[in-house]
C-alpha positions, 0 to 999 in steps of 0.5 A, spaced: 498 542 498 501 546 492 495 548 485 497 542 480 500 537 487 496 530 486 494 527 492 497 519 489 494 511 492 500 508 490 508 509 489 513 505 485 515 499 489 507 498 494 506 492 494 498 491 492 492 486 492 485 487 489 479 485 493 474 483 487 481 478 482 483 475 489 487 470 482 489 476 479 496 473 486 500 480 488 502 485 485 506 490 485 508 498 482 513 496 477 510 504 473 508 511 476 506 516 471 503 522 472 500 528 468 504 535 469 498 537 465 492 540 471 487 536 471 491 531 467 490 524 469 496 520 473 496 513 473 499 507 475 502 499 471 501 493 478 505 488 475 500 481 478 504 474 479 500 472 474 505 475 470 499 480 467 499 489 469 494 493 467 493 500 470 489 503 474 487 511 476 492 513 480 489 520 483 485 519 489 481 526 488 478 522 482 473 518 484 476 513 479 482 513 483 484 504 484 483 506 492 475 506 491 475 500 487 479 495 490 486 494 489 488 493 497 496 495 498 499 491 503 503 495 509 508 492 512 511 494 518 519 493 519 520 494 526 528 496 525 530 488 527 526 489 534 524 483 536 517 480 538 515 480 545 511 474 548 506 472 548 506 470 555 510 474 558 514 471 565 510 473 571 516 475 577 511 475 582 513 480 587 515 478 594 512 479 600 518 481 604 517 489 601 
């Protein structure tokens, strides 16, 4: 990591939930601000389903980072259109004629 580079938890467009405030609903990161000043702060703004924007610290090197304060990413895996495997695949019996 370069001197002054921050370890960010959230990126623009990430979807999140807050473990302590389920009533807020799912949120989306709508703004990321990272200070270029040494020791400056990094913050994110998240728009939640309740219609309110909330601001969080986004620097993972800070004990006040939202990742340590209950904000959790909603992880989605994209397999590029690969079909999901069946839970109970058809098993083929080997014939005794081998």
